[in-house]
Structures are given as C-alpha cells and as structure tokens.
CHARMM internal coordinates of N, CA and C (Angstrom, degrees):
IC EDIT
DIST 1 N 1 CA 1.4472
DIST 1 CA 1 C 1.5183
ANGL 1 N 1 CA 1 C 109.75
DIST 1 C 2 N 1.2897
ANGL 1 CA 1 C 2 N 115.50
DIHE 1 N 1 CA 1 C 2 N 159.72
DIST 2 N 2 CA 1.4595
ANGL 1 C 2 N 2 CA 121.25
DIHE 1 CA 1 C 2 N 2 CA -178.33
DIST 2 CA 2 C 1.5250
ANGL 2 N 2 CA 2 C 110.48
DIHE 1 C 2 N 2 CA 2 C -72.05
DIST 2 C 3 N 1.3239
ANGL 2 CA 2 C 3 N 114.37
DIHE 2 N 2 CA 2 C 3 N 152.54
DIST 3 N 3 CA 1.4562
ANGL 2 C 3 N 3 CA 119.23
DIHE 2 CA 2 C 3 N 3 CA 176.63
DIST 3 CA 3 C 1.5217
ANGL 3 N 3 CA 3 C 109.11
DIHE 2 C 3 N 3 CA 3 C -65.69
DIST 3 C 4 N 1.3175
ANGL 3 CA 3 C 4 N 116.56
DIHE 3 N 3 CA 3 C 4 N 141.50
DIST 4 N 4 CA 1.4531
ANGL 3 C 4 N 4 CA 120.30
DIHE 3 CA 3 C 4 N 4 CA -179.41
DIST 4 CA 4 C 1.5070
ANGL 4 N 4 CA 4 C 113.07
DIHE 3 C 4 N 4 CA 4 C 81.57
DIST 4 C 5 N 1.3010
ANGL 4 CA 4 C 5 N 117.79
DIHE 4 N 4 CA 4 C 5 N 12.73
DIST 5 N 5 CA 1.4545
ANGL 4 C 5 N 5 CA 122.51
DIHE 4 CA 4 C 5 N 5 CA -179.49
DIST 5 CA 5 C 1.5237
ANGL 5 N 5 CA 5 C 110.46
DIHE 4 C 5 N 5 CA 5 C -71.10
DIST 5 C 6 N 1.3073
ANGL 5 CA 5 C 6 N 116.73
DIHE 5 N 5 CA 5 C 6 N 155.99
DIST 6 N 6 CA 1.4519
ANGL 5 C 6 N 6 CA 121.75
DIHE 5 CA 5 C 6 N 6 CA -179.69
DIST 6 CA 6 C 1.5307
ANGL 6 N 6 CA 6 C 111.51
DIHE 5 C 6 N 6 CA 6 C -73.54
DIST 6 C 7 N 1.3174
ANGL 6 CA 6 C 7 N 118.02
DIHE 6 N 6 CA 6 C 7 N -31.29
DIST 7 N 7 CA 1.4617
ANGL 6 C 7 N 7 CA 122.88
DIHE 6 CA 6 C 7 N 7 CA -177.66
DIST 7 CA 7 C 1.5218
ANGL 7 N 7 CA 7 C 109.92
DIHE 6 C 7 N 7 CA 7 C -112.77
DIST 7 C 8 N 1.3395
ANGL 7 CA 7 C 8 N 115.38
DIHE 7 N 7 CA 7 C 8 N 146.59
DIST 8 N 8 CA 1.4661
ANGL 7 C 8 N 8 CA 120.32
DIHE 7 CA 7 C 8 N 8 CA 179.64
DIST 8 CA 8 C 1.5250
ANGL 8 N 8 CA 8 C 109.18
DIHE 7 C 8 N 8 CA 8 C -149.15
DIST 8 C 9 N 1.3220
ANGL 8 CA 8 C 9 N 115.04
DIHE 8 N 8 CA 8 C 9 N 166.95
DIST 9 N 9 CA 1.4614
ANGL 8 C 9 N 9 CA 122.97
DIHE 8 CA 8 C 9 N 9 CA 178.25
DIST 9 CA 9 C 1.5232
ANGL 9 N 9 CA 9 C 108.18
DIHE 8 C 9 N 9 CA 9 C -112.26
DIST 9 C 10 N 1.3276
ANGL 9 CA 9 C 10 N 115.14
DIHE 9 N 9 CA 9 C 10 N 136.87
DIST 10 N 10 CA 1.4624
ANGL 9 C 10 N 10 CA 120.92
DIHE 9 CA 9 C 10 N 10 CA 177.52
DIST 10 CA 10 C 1.5222
ANGL 10 N 10 CA 10 C 107.56
DIHE 9 C 10 N 10 CA 10 C -129.14
DIST 10 C 11 N 1.3247
ANGL 10 CA 10 C 11 N 116.86
DIHE 10 N 10 CA 10 C 11 N 123.35
DIST 11 N 11 CA 1.4593
ANGL 10 C 11 N 11 CA 122.99
DIHE 10 CA 10 C 11 N 11 CA 179.57
DIST 11 CA 11 C 1.5331
ANGL 11 N 11 CA 11 C 107.95
DIHE 10 C 11 N 11 CA 11 C -111.66
DIST 11 C 12 N 1.3388
ANGL 11 CA 11 C 12 N 116.49
DIHE 11 N 11 CA 11 C 12 N 127.46
DIST 12 N 12 CA 1.4628
ANGL 11 C 12 N 12 CA 121.86
DIHE 11 CA 11 C 12 N 12 CA -176.44
DIST 12 CA 12 C 1.5212
ANGL 12 N 12 CA 12 C 109.23
DIHE 11 C 12 N 12 CA 12 C -129.19
DIST 12 C 13 N 1.3440
ANGL 12 CA 12 C 13 N 115.75
DIHE 12 N 12 CA 12 C 13 N 139.30
DIST 13 N 13 CA 1.4606
ANGL 12 C 13 N 13 CA 120.52
DIHE 12 CA 12 C 13 N 13 CA 176.44
DIST 13 CA 13 C 1.5211
ANGL 13 N 13 CA 13 C 109.33
DIHE 12 C 13 N 13 CA 13 C -108.24
DIST 13 C 14 N 1.3382
ANGL 13 CA 13 C 14 N 115.84
DIHE 13 N 13 CA 13 C 14 N 128.26
DIST 14 N 14 CA 1.4623
ANGL 13 C 14 N 14 CA 122.32
DIHE 13 CA 13 C 14 N 14 CA 174.50
DIST 14 CA 14 C 1.5210
ANGL 14 N 14 CA 14 C 106.75
DIHE 13 C 14 N 14 CA 14 C -123.72
DIST 14 C 15 N 1.3154
ANGL 14 CA 14 C 15 N 116.52
DIHE 14 N 14 CA 14 C 15 N 111.77
DIST 15 N 15 CA 1.4624
ANGL 14 C 15 N 15 CA 123.48
DIHE 14 CA 14 C 15 N 15 CA -172.56
DIST 15 CA 15 C 1.5290
ANGL 15 N 15 CA 15 C 108.81
DIHE 14 C 15 N 15 CA 15 C 58.35
DIST 15 C 16 N 1.3361
ANGL 15 CA 15 C 16 N 118.95
DIHE 15 N 15 CA 15 C 16 N -114.97
DIST 16 N 16 CA 1.4674
ANGL 15 C 16 N 16 CA 120.29
DIHE 15 CA 15 C 16 N 16 CA -179.97
DIST 16 CA 16 C 1.5232
ANGL 16 N 16 CA 16 C 111.55
DIHE 15 C 16 N 16 CA 16 C -109.97
DIST 16 C 17 N 1.3341
ANGL 16 CA 16 C 17 N 117.16
DIHE 16 N 16 CA 16 C 17 N 11.17
DIST 17 N 17 CA 1.4609
ANGL 16 C 17 N 17 CA 121.53
DIHE 16 CA 16 C 17 N 17 CA -178.21
DIST 17 CA 17 C 1.5253
ANGL 17 N 17 CA 17 C 109.57
DIHE 16 C 17 N 17 CA 17 C -110.34
DIST 17 C 18 N 1.3320
ANGL 17 CA 17 C 18 N 116.24
DIHE 17 N 17 CA 17 C 18 N 135.20
DIST 18 N 18 CA 1.4568
ANGL 17 C 18 N 18 CA 122.70
DIHE 17 CA 17 C 18 N 18 CA 179.42
DIST 18 CA 18 C 1.5241
ANGL 18 N 18 CA 18 C 109.90
DIHE 17 C 18 N 18 CA 18 C -102.02
DIST 18 C 19 N 1.3279
ANGL 18 CA 18 C 19 N 115.51
DIHE 18 N 18 CA 18 C 19 N 142.89
DIST 19 N 19 CA 1.4581
ANGL 18 C 19 N 19 CA 122.63
DIHE 18 CA 18 C 19 N 19 CA 179.07
DIST 19 CA 19 C 1.5225
ANGL 19 N 19 CA 19 C 108.76
DIHE 18 C 19 N 19 CA 19 C -124.93
DIST 19 C 20 N 1.3414
ANGL 19 CA 19 C 20 N 115.98
DIHE 19 N 19 CA 19 C 20 N 136.25
DIST 20 N 20 CA 1.4564
ANGL 19 C 20 N 20 CA 121.71
DIHE 19 CA 19 C 20 N 20 CA 177.89
DIST 20 CA 20 C 1.5239
ANGL 20 N 20 CA 20 C 109.04
DIHE 19 C 20 N 20 CA 20 C -112.86
DIST 20 C 21 N 1.3347
ANGL 20 CA 20 C 21 N 116.32
DIHE 20 N 20 CA 20 C 21 N 131.51
DIST 21 N 21 CA 1.4603
ANGL 20 C 21 N 21 CA 122.62
DIHE 20 CA 20 C 21 N 21 CA 178.76
DIST 21 CA 21 C 1.5254
ANGL 21 N 21 CA 21 C 109.27
DIHE 20 C 21 N 21 CA 21 C -122.61
DIST 21 C 22 N 1.3201
ANGL 21 CA 21 C 22 N 115.58
DIHE 21 N 21 CA 21 C 22 N 141.12
DIST 22 N 22 CA 1.4608
ANGL 21 C 22 N 22 CA 121.36
DIHE 21 CA 21 C 22 N 22 CA 169.44
DIST 22 CA 22 C 1.5182
ANGL 22 N 22 CA 22 C 105.11
DIHE 21 C 22 N 22 CA 22 C -105.08
DIST 22 C 23 N 1.3322
ANGL 22 CA 22 C 23 N 116.48
DIHE 22 N 22 CA 22 C 23 N 118.07
DIST 23 N 23 CA 1.4519
ANGL 22 C 23 N 23 CA 121.05
DIHE 22 CA 22 C 23 N 23 CA -176.54
DIST 23 CA 23 C 1.5133
ANGL 23 N 23 CA 23 C 110.21
DIHE 22 C 23 N 23 CA 23 C -107.44
DIST 23 C 24 N 1.3492
ANGL 23 CA 23 C 24 N 114.40
DIHE 23 N 23 CA 23 C 24 N 153.33
DIST 24 N 24 CA 1.4573
ANGL 23 C 24 N 24 CA 120.87
DIHE 23 CA 23 C 24 N 24 CA 179.51
DIST 24 CA 24 C 1.5155
ANGL 24 N 24 CA 24 C 108.05
DIHE 23 C 24 N 24 CA 24 C -130.52
DIST 24 C 25 N 1.3298
ANGL 24 CA 24 C 25 N 115.97
DIHE 24 N 24 CA 24 C 25 N 131.60
DIST 25 N 25 CA 1.4557
ANGL 24 C 25 N 25 CA 120.84
DIHE 24 CA 24 C 25 N 25 CA 178.39
DIST 25 CA 25 C 1.5236
ANGL 25 N 25 CA 25 C 108.17
DIHE 24 C 25 N 25 CA 25 C -82.55
DIST 25 C 26 N 1.3344
ANGL 25 CA 25 C 26 N 116.16
DIHE 25 N 25 CA 25 C 26 N 114.50
DIST 26 N 26 CA 1.4595
ANGL 25 C 26 N 26 CA 122.57
DIHE 25 CA 25 C 26 N 26 CA -179.14
DIST 26 CA 26 C 1.5219
ANGL 26 N 26 CA 26 C 109.98
DIHE 25 C 26 N 26 CA 26 C -83.64
DIST 26 C 27 N 1.3057
ANGL 26 CA 26 C 27 N 115.93
DIHE 26 N 26 CA 26 C 27 N -44.30
DIST 27 N 27 CA 1.4568
ANGL 26 C 27 N 27 CA 122.07
DIHE 26 CA 26 C 27 N 27 CA 177.50
DIST 27 CA 27 C 1.5244
ANGL 27 N 27 CA 27 C 107.22
DIHE 26 C 27 N 27 CA 27 C -143.49
DIST 27 C 28 N 1.2922
ANGL 27 CA 27 C 28 N 114.71
DIHE 27 N 27 CA 27 C 28 N -174.99
DIST 28 N 28 CA 1.4654
ANGL 27 C 28 N 28 CA 118.61
DIHE 27 CA 27 C 28 N 28 CA -178.77
DIST 28 CA 28 C 1.5234
ANGL 28 N 28 CA 28 C 111.69
DIHE 27 C 28 N 28 CA 28 C -62.61
DIST 28 C 29 N 1.3251
ANGL 28 CA 28 C 29 N 116.08
DIHE 28 N 28 CA 28 C 29 N -31.06
DIST 29 N 29 CA 1.4635
ANGL 28 C 29 N 29 CA 120.48
DIHE 28 CA 28 C 29 N 29 CA -176.01
DIST 29 CA 29 C 1.5185
ANGL 29 N 29 CA 29 C 114.11
DIHE 28 C 29 N 29 CA 29 C -104.12
DIST 29 C 30 N 1.3138
ANGL 29 CA 29 C 30 N 118.18
DIHE 29 N 29 CA 29 C 30 N -18.82
DIST 30 N 30 CA 1.4616
ANGL 29 C 30 N 30 CA 120.81
DIHE 29 CA 29 C 30 N 30 CA -172.16
DIST 30 CA 30 C 1.5244
ANGL 30 N 30 CA 30 C 112.28
DIHE 29 C 30 N 30 CA 30 C -112.86
DIST 30 C 31 N 1.3251
ANGL 30 CA 30 C 31 N 115.16
DIHE 30 N 30 CA 30 C 31 N 132.74
DIST 31 N 31 CA 1.4601
ANGL 30 C 31 N 31 CA 123.03
DIHE 30 CA 30 C 31 N 31 CA 176.29
DIST 31 CA 31 C 1.5225
ANGL 31 N 31 CA 31 C 107.33
DIHE 30 C 31 N 31 CA 31 C -128.80
DIST 31 C 32 N 1.3399
ANGL 31 CA 31 C 32 N 116.74
DIHE 31 N 31 CA 31 C 32 N 132.39
DIST 32 N 32 CA 1.4657
ANGL 31 C 32 N 32 CA 120.03
DIHE 31 CA 31 C 32 N 32 CA 178.49
DIST 32 CA 32 C 1.5242
ANGL 32 N 32 CA 32 C 109.46
DIHE 31 C 32 N 32 CA 32 C -119.96
DIST 32 C 33 N 1.3215
ANGL 32 CA 32 C 33 N 115.48
DIHE 32 N 32 CA 32 C 33 N 158.25
DIST 33 N 33 CA 1.4632
ANGL 32 C 33 N 33 CA 121.41
DIHE 32 CA 32 C 33 N 33 CA 176.71
DIST 33 CA 33 C 1.5239
ANGL 33 N 33 CA 33 C 107.66
DIHE 32 C 33 N 33 CA 33 C -90.17
DIST 33 C 34 N 1.3409
ANGL 33 CA 33 C 34 N 116.47
DIHE 33 N 33 CA 33 C 34 N 120.18
DIST 34 N 34 CA 1.4582
ANGL 33 C 34 N 34 CA 121.63
DIHE 33 CA 33 C 34 N 34 CA -179.46
DIST 34 CA 34 C 1.5217
ANGL 34 N 34 CA 34 C 111.91
DIHE 33 C 34 N 34 CA 34 C -88.39
DIST 34 C 35 N 1.3217
ANGL 34 CA 34 C 35 N 116.44
DIHE 34 N 34 CA 34 C 35 N -32.77
DIST 35 N 35 CA 1.4584
ANGL 34 C 35 N 35 CA 120.58
DIHE 34 CA 34 C 35 N 35 CA -177.96
DIST 35 CA 35 C 1.5265
ANGL 35 N 35 CA 35 C 108.23
DIHE 34 C 35 N 35 CA 35 C -153.02
DIST 35 C 36 N 1.3274
ANGL 35 CA 35 C 36 N 116.46
DIHE 35 N 35 CA 35 C 36 N 142.35
DIST 36 N 36 CA 1.4632
ANGL 35 C 36 N 36 CA 120.05
DIHE 35 CA 35 C 36 N 36 CA -179.74
DIST 36 CA 36 C 1.5233
ANGL 36 N 36 CA 36 C 110.29
DIHE 35 C 36 N 36 CA 36 C -144.89
DIST 36 C 37 N 1.3192
ANGL 36 CA 36 C 37 N 115.08
DIHE 36 N 36 CA 36 C 37 N 152.09
DIST 37 N 37 CA 1.4618
ANGL 36 C 37 N 37 CA 121.37
DIHE 36 CA 36 C 37 N 37 CA 174.67
DIST 37 CA 37 C 1.5224
ANGL 37 N 37 CA 37 C 107.59
DIHE 36 C 37 N 37 CA 37 C -151.86
DIST 37 C 38 N 1.3217
ANGL 37 CA 37 C 38 N 115.98
DIHE 37 N 37 CA 37 C 38 N 136.31
DIST 38 N 38 CA 1.4596
ANGL 37 C 38 N 38 CA 119.92
DIHE 37 CA 37 C 38 N 38 CA 179.56
DIST 38 CA 38 C 1.5152
ANGL 38 N 38 CA 38 C 109.67
DIHE 37 C 38 N 38 CA 38 C -125.01
DIST 38 C 39 N 1.3191
ANGL 38 CA 38 C 39 N 115.67
DIHE 38 N 38 CA 38 C 39 N 174.98
DIST 39 N 39 CA 1.4543
ANGL 38 C 39 N 39 CA 121.01
DIHE 38 CA 38 C 39 N 39 CA 177.77
DIST 39 CA 39 C 1.5148
ANGL 39 N 39 CA 39 C 113.74
DIHE 38 C 39 N 39 CA 39 C 100.40
DIST 39 C 40 N 1.3225
ANGL 39 CA 39 C 40 N 117.79
DIHE 39 N 39 CA 39 C 40 N 14.83
DIST 40 N 40 CA 1.4598
ANGL 39 C 40 N 40 CA 120.45
DIHE 39 CA 39 C 40 N 40 CA 178.60
DIST 40 CA 40 C 1.5250
ANGL 40 N 40 CA 40 C 109.85
DIHE 39 C 40 N 40 CA 40 C -80.09
DIST 40 C 41 N 1.3207
ANGL 40 CA 40 C 41 N 115.47
DIHE 40 N 40 CA 40 C 41 N 145.12
DIST 41 N 41 CA 1.4679
ANGL 40 C 41 N 41 CA 120.72
DIHE 40 CA 40 C 41 N 41 CA -178.00
DIST 41 CA 41 C 1.5284
ANGL 41 N 41 CA 41 C 111.90
DIHE 40 C 41 N 41 CA 41 C -78.13
DIST 41 C 42 N 1.3424
ANGL 41 CA 41 C 42 N 116.85
DIHE 41 N 41 CA 41 C 42 N -29.48
DIST 42 N 42 CA 1.4600
ANGL 41 C 42 N 42 CA 119.13
DIHE 41 CA 41 C 42 N 42 CA -179.94
DIST 42 CA 42 C 1.5243
ANGL 42 N 42 CA 42 C 110.43
DIHE 41 C 42 N 42 CA 42 C -146.50
DIST 42 C 43 N 1.3110
ANGL 42 CA 42 C 43 N 115.48
DIHE 42 N 42 CA 42 C 43 N 170.14
DIST 43 N 43 CA 1.4632
ANGL 42 C 43 N 43 CA 121.59
DIHE 42 CA 42 C 43 N 43 CA -176.16
DIST 43 CA 43 C 1.5238
ANGL 43 N 43 CA 43 C 111.97
DIHE 42 C 43 N 43 CA 43 C -66.42
DIST 43 C 44 N 1.3132
ANGL 43 CA 43 C 44 N 117.58
DIHE 43 N 43 CA 43 C 44 N -35.67
DIST 44 N 44 CA 1.4615
ANGL 43 C 44 N 44 CA 121.44
DIHE 43 CA 43 C 44 N 44 CA -178.29
DIST 44 CA 44 C 1.5360
ANGL 44 N 44 CA 44 C 111.41
DIHE 43 C 44 N 44 CA 44 C -62.66
DIST 44 C 45 N 1.3185
ANGL 44 CA 44 C 45 N 116.96
DIHE 44 N 44 CA 44 C 45 N -42.19
DIST 45 N 45 CA 1.4745
ANGL 44 C 45 N 45 CA 120.26
DIHE 44 CA 44 C 45 N 45 CA 178.00
DIST 45 CA 45 C 1.5264
ANGL 45 N 45 CA 45 C 110.89
DIHE 44 C 45 N 45 CA 45 C -63.67
DIST 45 C 46 N 1.3230
ANGL 45 CA 45 C 46 N 116.36
DIHE 45 N 45 CA 45 C 46 N -42.54
DIST 46 N 46 CA 1.4626
ANGL 45 C 46 N 46 CA 120.76
DIHE 45 CA 45 C 46 N 46 CA 179.73
DIST 46 CA 46 C 1.5237
ANGL 46 N 46 CA 46 C 110.65
DIHE 45 C 46 N 46 CA 46 C -64.25
DIST 46 C 47 N 1.3143
ANGL 46 CA 46 C 47 N 116.88
DIHE 46 N 46 CA 46 C 47 N -42.56
DIST 47 N 47 CA 1.4653
ANGL 46 C 47 N 47 CA 121.76
DIHE 46 CA 46 C 47 N 47 CA 179.71
DIST 47 CA 47 C 1.5278
ANGL 47 N 47 CA 47 C 110.65
DIHE 46 C 47 N 47 CA 47 C -64.50
DIST 47 C 48 N 1.3225
ANGL 47 CA 47 C 48 N 116.89
DIHE 47 N 47 CA 47 C 48 N -42.41
DIST 48 N 48 CA 1.4629
ANGL 47 C 48 N 48 CA 121.41
DIHE 47 CA 47 C 48 N 48 CA 179.53
DIST 48 CA 48 C 1.5274
ANGL 48 N 48 CA 48 C 111.06
DIHE 47 C 48 N 48 CA 48 C -62.28
DIST 48 C 49 N 1.3287
ANGL 48 CA 48 C 49 N 117.20
DIHE 48 N 48 CA 48 C 49 N -45.59
DIST 49 N 49 CA 1.4679
ANGL 48 C 49 N 49 CA 120.95
DIHE 48 CA 48 C 49 N 49 CA 178.52
DIST 49 CA 49 C 1.5252
ANGL 49 N 49 CA 49 C 110.74
DIHE 48 C 49 N 49 CA 49 C -62.10
DIST 49 C 50 N 1.3230
ANGL 49 CA 49 C 50 N 116.34
DIHE 49 N 49 CA 49 C 50 N -45.52
DIST 50 N 50 CA 1.4625
ANGL 49 C 50 N 50 CA 121.24
DIHE 49 CA 49 C 50 N 50 CA -176.98
DIST 50 CA 50 C 1.5302
ANGL 50 N 50 CA 50 C 111.52
DIHE 49 C 50 N 50 CA 50 C -62.98
DIST 50 C 51 N 1.3192
ANGL 50 CA 50 C 51 N 117.48
DIHE 50 N 50 CA 50 C 51 N -41.83
DIST 51 N 51 CA 1.4682
ANGL 50 C 51 N 51 CA 120.30
DIHE 50 CA 50 C 51 N 51 CA 179.82
DIST 51 CA 51 C 1.5272
ANGL 51 N 51 CA 51 C 111.16
DIHE 50 C 51 N 51 CA 51 C -65.12
DIST 51 C 52 N 1.3301
ANGL 51 CA 51 C 52 N 116.78
DIHE 51 N 51 CA 51 C 52 N -42.07
DIST 52 N 52 CA 1.4611
ANGL 51 C 52 N 52 CA 120.25
DIHE 51 CA 51 C 52 N 52 CA 179.48
DIST 52 CA 52 C 1.5265
ANGL 52 N 52 CA 52 C 110.59
DIHE 51 C 52 N 52 CA 52 C -66.50
DIST 52 C 53 N 1.3134
ANGL 52 CA 52 C 53 N 117.51
DIHE 52 N 52 CA 52 C 53 N -44.63
DIST 53 N 53 CA 1.4642
ANGL 52 C 53 N 53 CA 121.35
DIHE 52 CA 52 C 53 N 53 CA 179.68
DIST 53 CA 53 C 1.5182
ANGL 53 N 53 CA 53 C 111.80
DIHE 52 C 53 N 53 CA 53 C -66.34
DIST 53 C 54 N 1.3216
ANGL 53 CA 53 C 54 N 116.91
DIHE 53 N 53 CA 53 C 54 N -38.34
DIST 54 N 54 CA 1.4641
ANGL 53 C 54 N 54 CA 120.52
DIHE 53 CA 53 C 54 N 54 CA 179.93
DIST 54 CA 54 C 1.5208
ANGL 54 N 54 CA 54 C 110.74
DIHE 53 C 54 N 54 CA 54 C -63.36
DIST 54 C 55 N 1.3150
ANGL 54 CA 54 C 55 N 116.32
DIHE 54 N 54 CA 54 C 55 N -42.11
DIST 55 N 55 CA 1.4718
ANGL 54 C 55 N 55 CA 120.43
DIHE 54 CA 54 C 55 N 55 CA 179.00
DIST 55 CA 55 C 1.5352
ANGL 55 N 55 CA 55 C 110.04
DIHE 54 C 55 N 55 CA 55 C -60.28
DIST 55 C 56 N 1.3257
ANGL 55 CA 55 C 56 N 116.87
DIHE 55 N 55 CA 55 C 56 N -48.53
DIST 56 N 56 CA 1.4602
ANGL 55 C 56 N 56 CA 120.94
DIHE 55 CA 55 C 56 N 56 CA 178.41
DIST 56 CA 56 C 1.5161
ANGL 56 N 56 CA 56 C 112.22
DIHE 55 C 56 N 56 CA 56 C -65.52
DIST 56 C 57 N 1.3136
ANGL 56 CA 56 C 57 N 117.34
DIHE 56 N 56 CA 56 C 57 N -37.51
DIST 57 N 57 CA 1.4620
ANGL 56 C 57 N 57 CA 122.56
DIHE 56 CA 56 C 57 N 57 CA -179.92
DIST 57 CA 57 C 1.5228
ANGL 57 N 57 CA 57 C 110.82
DIHE 56 C 57 N 57 CA 57 C -63.53
DIST 57 C 58 N 1.3216
ANGL 57 CA 57 C 58 N 116.89
DIHE 57 N 57 CA 57 C 58 N -45.61
DIST 58 N 58 CA 1.4680
ANGL 57 C 58 N 58 CA 121.57
DIHE 57 CA 57 C 58 N 58 CA -179.55
DIST 58 CA 58 C 1.5258
ANGL 58 N 58 CA 58 C 110.56
DIHE 57 C 58 N 58 CA 58 C -67.28
DIST 58 C 59 N 1.3303
ANGL 58 CA 58 C 59 N 117.79
DIHE 58 N 58 CA 58 C 59 N -40.77
DIST 59 N 59 CA 1.4627
ANGL 58 C 59 N 59 CA 120.82
DIHE 58 CA 58 C 59 N 59 CA 177.64
DIST 59 CA 59 C 1.5245
ANGL 59 N 59 CA 59 C 110.71
DIHE 58 C 59 N 59 CA 59 C -62.19
DIST 59 C 60 N 1.3267
ANGL 59 CA 59 C 60 N 117.06
DIHE 59 N 59 CA 59 C 60 N -43.72
DIST 60 N 60 CA 1.4542
ANGL 59 C 60 N 60 CA 121.33
DIHE 59 CA 59 C 60 N 60 CA 179.04
DIST 60 CA 60 C 1.5329
ANGL 60 N 60 CA 60 C 110.98
DIHE 59 C 60 N 60 CA 60 C -62.94
DIST 60 C 61 N 1.3130
ANGL 60 CA 60 C 61 N 117.34
DIHE 60 N 60 CA 60 C 61 N -42.49
DIST 61 N 61 CA 1.4558
ANGL 60 C 61 N 61 CA 121.39
DIHE 60 CA 60 C 61 N 61 CA 178.76
DIST 61 CA 61 C 1.5314
ANGL 61 N 61 CA 61 C 111.11
DIHE 60 C 61 N 61 CA 61 C -62.38
DIST 61 C 62 N 1.3255
ANGL 61 CA 61 C 62 N 116.98
DIHE 61 N 61 CA 61 C 62 N -42.29
DIST 62 N 62 CA 1.4672
ANGL 61 C 62 N 62 CA 119.49
DIHE 61 CA 61 C 62 N 62 CA -179.36
DIST 62 CA 62 C 1.5267
ANGL 62 N 62 CA 62 C 110.96
DIHE 61 C 62 N 62 CA 62 C -66.43
DIST 62 C 63 N 1.3397
ANGL 62 CA 62 C 63 N 117.81
DIHE 62 N 62 CA 62 C 63 N -37.55
DIST 63 N 63 CA 1.4691
ANGL 62 C 63 N 63 CA 120.79
DIHE 62 CA 62 C 63 N 63 CA 176.23
DIST 63 CA 63 C 1.5222
ANGL 63 N 63 CA 63 C 110.72
DIHE 62 C 63 N 63 CA 63 C -63.39
DIST 63 C 64 N 1.3314
ANGL 63 CA 63 C 64 N 116.55
DIHE 63 N 63 CA 63 C 64 N -45.40
DIST 64 N 64 CA 1.4649
ANGL 63 C 64 N 64 CA 120.69
DIHE 63 CA 63 C 64 N 64 CA 179.82
DIST 64 CA 64 C 1.5232
ANGL 64 N 64 CA 64 C 111.05
DIHE 63 C 64 N 64 CA 64 C -63.16
DIST 64 C 65 N 1.3344
ANGL 64 CA 64 C 65 N 117.02
DIHE 64 N 64 CA 64 C 65 N -41.04
DIST 65 N 65 CA 1.4610
ANGL 64 C 65 N 65 CA 120.30
DIHE 64 CA 64 C 65 N 65 CA 178.84
DIST 65 CA 65 C 1.5231
ANGL 65 N 65 CA 65 C 111.27
DIHE 64 C 65 N 65 CA 65 C -64.71
DIST 65 C 66 N 1.3361
ANGL 65 CA 65 C 66 N 116.31
DIHE 65 N 65 CA 65 C 66 N -40.02
DIST 66 N 66 CA 1.4574
ANGL 65 C 66 N 66 CA 120.34
DIHE 65 CA 65 C 66 N 66 CA -179.66
DIST 66 CA 66 C 1.5283
ANGL 66 N 66 CA 66 C 109.84
DIHE 65 C 66 N 66 CA 66 C -65.51
DIST 66 C 67 N 1.3288
ANGL 66 CA 66 C 67 N 117.79
DIHE 66 N 66 CA 66 C 67 N -44.11
DIST 67 N 67 CA 1.4661
ANGL 66 C 67 N 67 CA 120.83
DIHE 66 CA 66 C 67 N 67 CA 178.44
DIST 67 CA 67 C 1.5273
ANGL 67 N 67 CA 67 C 111.22
DIHE 66 C 67 N 67 CA 67 C -61.55
DIST 67 C 68 N 1.3142
ANGL 67 CA 67 C 68 N 116.67
DIHE 67 N 67 CA 67 C 68 N -41.80
DIST 68 N 68 CA 1.4544
ANGL 67 C 68 N 68 CA 120.76
DIHE 67 CA 67 C 68 N 68 CA 179.56
DIST 68 CA 68 C 1.5246
ANGL 68 N 68 CA 68 C 110.95
DIHE 67 C 68 N 68 CA 68 C -64.32
DIST 68 C 69 N 1.3349
ANGL 68 CA 68 C 69 N 116.95
DIHE 68 N 68 CA 68 C 69 N -40.56
DIST 69 N 69 CA 1.4632
ANGL 68 C 69 N 69 CA 120.56
DIHE 68 CA 68 C 69 N 69 CA 179.55
DIST 69 CA 69 C 1.5223
ANGL 69 N 69 CA 69 C 111.61
DIHE 68 C 69 N 69 CA 69 C -70.15
DIST 69 C 70 N 1.3362
ANGL 69 CA 69 C 70 N 118.50
DIHE 69 N 69 CA 69 C 70 N -33.48
DIST 70 N 70 CA 1.4447
ANGL 69 C 70 N 70 CA 121.81
DIHE 69 CA 69 C 70 N 70 CA 179.28
DIST 70 CA 70 C 1.5333
ANGL 70 N 70 CA 70 C 111.49
DIHE 69 C 70 N 70 CA 70 C -67.54
DIST 70 C 71 N 1.3274
ANGL 70 CA 70 C 71 N 117.00
DIHE 70 N 70 CA 70 C 71 N -30.20
DIST 71 N 71 CA 1.4584
ANGL 70 C 71 N 71 CA 121.20
DIHE 70 CA 70 C 71 N 71 CA 179.91
DIST 71 CA 71 C 1.5236
ANGL 71 N 71 CA 71 C 112.13
DIHE 70 C 71 N 71 CA 71 C -71.74
DIST 71 C 72 N 1.3136
ANGL 71 CA 71 C 72 N 117.47
DIHE 71 N 71 CA 71 C 72 N -21.82
DIST 72 N 72 CA 1.4660
ANGL 71 C 72 N 72 CA 121.11
DIHE 71 CA 71 C 72 N 72 CA -177.55
DIST 72 CA 72 C 1.4689
ANGL 72 N 72 CA 72 C 112.46
DIHE 71 C 72 N 72 CA 72 C -77.12
END
COOR INIT
IC SEED 1 N 1 CA 1 C
IC BUILD
C-alpha cells in the first residue's frame, strides 16, 4: 500500500504464535485495529491472510461509502 494510507497491516509475534492486525488511521495521532486474527504458525501465513483480508475490507468500505453517498 502507499505511504500515508488509511489502512495498514501489522504482524506481531508472541512466543511462537503470529498475529495479523488490520489497522485504520482515525486521526493523525490515533490508530485503531479494525480486524485481527491470531494463531498463525509463521509470518508468511499471517501476512498472506492480512493482505487478502485488507483487500476485501477496503473493497467493502468503498461499496458502503458509495451507497451512503448515493442516498444523499
């Protein structure tokens, strides 16, 4: 994704388990986790899941935004 994007992927390792987070920048100072999943055996699996989910998440958000704007 481009630098300065609203959505990002964060991969974290805790002991031998990997966790993937999809984060969203709410404001310049605040970032929240929009979606998370843990229990991956390695970083590659977590990264693959996060990229696929992020793509679907962004597409869903754009559809919802378009529907909301069409109603106005």
